C-alpha positions as CSV (number, residue, x, y, z in Angstrom):
1,M,-226.4,-31.1,-153.4
2,T,-223.0,-31.5,-155.0
3,T,-221.9,-28.9,-157.5
4,K,-222.3,-31.3,-160.4
5,E,-225.9,-32.1,-159.2
6,L,-226.5,-28.4,-159.0
7,S,-225.3,-28.0,-162.5
8,I,-227.6,-30.7,-163.9
9,E,-230.5,-29.1,-162.1
10,I,-229.7,-25.7,-163.5
11,K,-229.6,-27.0,-167.0
12,S,-232.8,-29.0,-166.5
13,E,-234.6,-25.8,-165.3
14,I,-233.2,-23.8,-168.3
15,L,-234.6,-26.3,-170.7
16,K,-238.0,-26.4,-169.0
17,M,-238.2,-22.6,-168.9
18,A,-237.3,-22.2,-172.6
19,N,-239.9,-24.9,-173.6
20,K,-242.7,-23.4,-171.5
21,A,-242.0,-19.8,-172.4
22,K,-241.0,-20.6,-176.0
23,S,-238.1,-18.3,-175.4
24,S,-234.6,-18.0,-177.0
25,H,-231.0,-18.0,-175.8
26,V,-231.2,-21.5,-174.4
27,G,-227.7,-22.3,-175.9
28,S,-226.2,-19.2,-174.1
29,A,-227.7,-20.2,-170.8
30,L,-226.5,-23.8,-171.0
31,S,-223.1,-22.5,-171.8
32,I,-222.7,-20.9,-168.3
33,A,-224.6,-23.4,-166.1
34,D,-221.4,-25.1,-164.8
35,I,-219.9,-21.8,-164.1
36,L,-222.8,-20.6,-162.0
37,A,-223.1,-23.9,-160.2
38,V,-219.4,-23.7,-159.1
39,L,-219.6,-20.0,-158.0
40,Y,-222.8,-20.3,-156.0
41,N,-222.1,-23.7,-154.5
42,E,-218.6,-23.1,-153.6
43,F,-217.3,-19.5,-153.7
44,I,-219.9,-16.7,-153.6
45,R,-220.8,-15.4,-150.1
46,F,-224.5,-14.6,-149.9
47,N,-227.5,-14.7,-147.7
48,K,-230.6,-16.0,-149.4
49,N,-232.8,-14.5,-146.8
50,D,-231.1,-11.1,-147.0
51,P,-229.9,-10.5,-150.5
52,S,-228.6,-6.9,-149.7
53,Y,-226.4,-8.3,-146.8
54,I,-223.6,-5.7,-147.0
55,N,-220.7,-8.2,-146.7
56,R,-222.0,-10.4,-149.6
57,D,-220.0,-11.1,-152.7
58,R,-221.5,-9.5,-155.8
59,F,-222.3,-11.3,-159.0
60,I,-223.1,-9.4,-162.2
61,L,-224.4,-11.2,-165.3
62,S,-223.3,-9.0,-168.2
63,K,-224.6,-11.3,-170.9
64,G,-228.2,-10.7,-169.7
65,H,-229.8,-12.8,-172.4
66,A,-228.6,-15.9,-170.4
67,C,-230.8,-14.9,-167.6
68,S,-232.6,-18.2,-167.3
69,A,-229.4,-19.7,-166.0
70,L,-229.1,-17.2,-163.2
71,Y,-232.8,-17.4,-162.3
72,A,-232.6,-21.1,-162.1
73,T,-229.5,-21.0,-159.9
74,L,-231.0,-18.5,-157.5
75,A,-234.1,-20.6,-157.2
76,L,-232.2,-23.7,-156.5
77,K,-230.1,-21.9,-153.9
78,G,-233.2,-20.9,-152.1
79,F,-233.6,-17.1,-153.0
80,F,-237.2,-17.8,-154.1
81,K,-239.5,-20.8,-154.8
82,L,-238.6,-23.0,-157.8
83,D,-242.2,-22.7,-158.9
84,D,-241.7,-18.9,-159.5
85,L,-239.7,-19.9,-162.6
86,D,-243.0,-20.7,-164.2
87,N,-243.4,-16.9,-164.6
88,Y,-240.4,-16.6,-166.9
89,V,-241.1,-14.0,-169.6
90,K,-244.8,-13.9,-168.9
91,N,-246.5,-10.5,-169.4
92,D,-245.9,-8.2,-166.4
93,S,-243.5,-10.8,-164.8
94,E,-240.4,-9.8,-162.9
95,Y,-238.6,-12.7,-164.5
96,M,-237.9,-10.8,-167.8
97,A,-236.1,-12.2,-170.9
98,H,-233.0,-10.2,-170.0
99,V,-231.9,-10.4,-166.4
100,S,-233.7,-8.1,-164.1
101,H,-232.7,-6.7,-160.6
102,K,-236.4,-7.0,-159.6
103,V,-235.7,-10.7,-159.1
104,K,-234.5,-11.5,-155.7
105,G,-230.7,-12.1,-155.7
106,V,-230.0,-10.3,-158.9
107,E,-227.7,-7.3,-158.5
108,F,-228.1,-5.5,-161.8
109,S,-230.3,-5.5,-164.8
110,T,-228.5,-6.1,-168.1
111,G,-229.5,-6.2,-171.7
112,S,-227.2,-4.1,-173.9
113,L,-223.9,-5.8,-173.8
114,G,-220.8,-4.1,-172.5
115,H,-222.5,-2.7,-169.3
116,G,-221.7,-5.4,-166.8
117,L,-217.9,-4.9,-166.4
118,P,-218.0,-1.1,-166.1
119,F,-220.7,-1.5,-163.4
120,A,-218.8,-4.3,-161.6
121,T,-215.7,-2.1,-161.6
122,G,-217.6,0.7,-159.9
123,I,-218.8,-1.7,-157.3
124,A,-215.2,-2.9,-156.7
125,V,-214.0,0.6,-156.2
126,A,-216.8,1.5,-153.8
127,L,-216.2,-1.7,-151.7
128,N,-212.6,-0.8,-151.3
129,K,-213.4,2.7,-150.2
130,K,-215.7,1.4,-147.6
131,N,-213.1,-1.3,-146.5
132,I,-215.6,-4.1,-147.3
133,D,-213.8,-7.4,-147.9
134,S,-216.1,-8.7,-150.7
135,K,-215.4,-10.0,-154.1
136,V,-217.1,-8.8,-157.4
137,F,-217.6,-11.5,-159.9
138,V,-218.7,-10.4,-163.4
139,L,-219.5,-12.9,-166.3
140,I,-219.4,-11.7,-169.8
141,G,-219.6,-13.3,-173.3
142,D,-216.5,-13.5,-175.5
143,G,-218.2,-11.6,-178.3
144,E,-219.1,-8.9,-175.8
145,L,-215.5,-7.9,-175.7
146,S,-216.0,-6.1,-179.0
147,E,-217.6,-3.3,-176.9
148,G,-215.1,-0.6,-176.2
149,S,-216.7,0.0,-172.7
150,N,-215.0,-3.3,-171.5
151,F,-211.5,-2.1,-172.6
152,E,-211.9,1.2,-170.8
153,S,-213.0,-0.8,-167.7
154,M,-210.0,-3.2,-168.0
155,L,-207.6,-0.2,-168.0
156,F,-209.4,1.4,-165.2
157,A,-209.5,-1.7,-163.1
158,A,-205.7,-2.4,-163.5
159,H,-204.9,1.3,-162.8
160,N,-206.8,1.2,-159.6
161,K,-205.4,-2.3,-158.6
162,L,-208.8,-3.8,-158.1
163,K,-207.7,-7.2,-156.8
164,N,-211.3,-7.8,-155.6
165,L,-212.6,-7.9,-159.2
166,I,-212.9,-11.2,-161.0
167,L,-213.9,-11.2,-164.7
168,I,-215.1,-14.5,-166.2
169,I,-215.4,-14.7,-169.9
170,D,-217.8,-17.3,-171.4
171,N,-215.6,-18.3,-174.3
172,N,-217.9,-20.5,-176.4
173,N,-216.7,-18.7,-179.6
174,L,-220.2,-18.2,-181.1
175,Q,-221.5,-14.7,-181.7
176,S,-224.7,-13.8,-183.5
177,L,-224.7,-15.8,-186.7
178,T,-221.1,-17.3,-186.7
179,T,-217.9,-17.6,-184.7
180,V,-216.3,-14.8,-182.7
181,D,-213.1,-14.8,-184.8
182,K,-215.1,-14.4,-188.0
183,T,-217.3,-11.7,-186.5
184,L,-214.5,-9.6,-185.0
185,N,-211.3,-11.4,-184.1
186,L,-210.6,-10.8,-180.4
187,Y,-207.9,-13.4,-180.0
188,P,-205.4,-13.9,-178.4
189,F,-206.9,-13.1,-175.0
190,K,-203.9,-13.8,-172.9
191,S,-201.5,-11.2,-174.5
192,K,-204.2,-8.6,-174.4
193,F,-205.1,-9.0,-170.7
194,E,-201.6,-9.3,-169.6
195,S,-200.6,-6.1,-171.5
196,F,-203.4,-4.5,-169.5
197,D,-201.8,-5.8,-166.3
198,W,-204.5,-8.3,-165.4
199,E,-203.7,-11.7,-163.9
200,F,-204.7,-14.3,-166.5
201,Y,-206.2,-17.8,-166.0
202,S,-208.0,-20.3,-168.3
203,C,-209.7,-23.6,-167.9
204,D,-212.5,-25.8,-169.3
205,G,-215.7,-23.8,-168.4
206,N,-217.9,-26.9,-168.6
207,N,-215.8,-29.0,-166.1
208,V,-216.8,-28.2,-162.6
209,L,-213.7,-29.7,-161.0
210,E,-211.4,-27.6,-163.3
211,L,-213.4,-24.5,-162.6
212,S,-213.3,-25.1,-158.9
213,K,-209.5,-25.6,-158.9
214,T,-209.0,-22.5,-161.0
215,L,-211.2,-20.2,-159.1
216,N,-209.5,-21.4,-155.8
217,K,-206.1,-20.3,-157.4
218,I,-207.6,-17.0,-158.4
219,L,-209.1,-16.3,-154.9
220,T,-205.9,-17.2,-153.1
221,S,-203.7,-15.2,-155.4
222,K,-201.6,-12.4,-153.6
223,K,-201.2,-10.3,-156.6
224,N,-202.6,-6.8,-156.4
225,T,-204.3,-6.8,-159.7
226,P,-207.7,-7.7,-161.1
227,K,-208.2,-11.3,-162.3
228,V,-209.6,-12.7,-165.5
229,L,-210.7,-16.3,-166.2
230,I,-211.2,-17.5,-169.8
231,A,-213.8,-20.3,-169.3
232,K,-213.7,-22.3,-172.5
233,T,-217.2,-23.5,-173.0
234,I,-219.5,-25.1,-175.5
235,K,-222.7,-23.2,-176.4
236,G,-225.6,-25.5,-175.6
237,S,-223.4,-27.7,-173.3
238,G,-224.8,-31.0,-172.3
239,V,-227.4,-31.4,-175.1
240,S,-225.8,-33.0,-178.2
241,F,-228.2,-31.5,-180.7
242,M,-227.7,-28.0,-179.3
243,E,-224.0,-28.0,-178.9
244,N,-222.1,-25.5,-181.1
245,K,-225.3,-24.7,-183.1
246,V,-226.0,-21.1,-183.8
247,E,-229.8,-21.7,-184.2
248,W,-230.1,-22.5,-180.5
249,H,-229.4,-18.9,-179.7
250,Y,-232.7,-18.1,-181.3
251,K,-235.0,-21.1,-181.1
252,S,-236.8,-22.9,-178.1
253,P,-237.1,-26.7,-177.7
254,N,-240.5,-28.2,-178.5
255,D,-241.9,-31.0,-176.3
256,K,-240.1,-33.7,-178.2
257,E,-236.8,-31.9,-178.0
258,L,-237.3,-31.0,-174.4
259,K,-237.8,-34.8,-173.5
260,R,-234.6,-35.8,-175.4
261,A,-232.6,-32.9,-173.9
262,L,-233.6,-33.7,-170.3
263,K,-232.8,-37.3,-170.8
264,E,-229.3,-36.3,-172.0
265,I,-228.7,-33.8,-169.2
266,N,-229.8,-36.3,-166.5
267,N,-227.6,-39.0,-167.8
268,E,-224.7,-36.8,-166.7
269,K,-225.3,-38.0,-163.1
């Protein structure tokens, strides 16, 4: 399927999972669906039949509460059966409410924010030491940058010239109960990252064509530094009554809302 079609399918599965499980974080998951569709359809090297394939690219979802987006992506890319998503957040299920490495295709379990980038940095170092030509992609939330562990990792990655490390920031500007700038102002991103000697990029994170073009520039760059992409997104992207609404970080769609949301998502075709 095309990348746009994959994105729509990911969003549809996210909504169905949230409705069935009565789970939260649907807005956060919809925010990154386009990013995951582009990465897994066009850039990440993987083997669905052998997830531990040594020459695979690694993807770390640091904002682990958006796990339904990654589970849906992996299912749609054939890592496991789509029906397995019915087990999302059930008792004793491997498909936990924060992303779990027990799920086929998931590299690392995350829950506490600020863990993904340090872990991804370590992987990037190890790959270089073993002369393995693989990329490490890590996706974090914008509010997650308030964690000091990320800034330590940014310094370490630049110092060690980890050109195989690509950081993607889901910049939807919503954190907890309000906006990122009102919670703890982290802007401007560009000057911060460039002062840390990172190569900086930005684009519309809900536009698959823009994402594809920008990631292609990143992956063909000859600069011997880590890369960062600020993906400017909308929380709840694709569903009008969820977009930029804090409450959809916490609530799940009822049957009526699910029907309306799926109709809106599928009209994107």
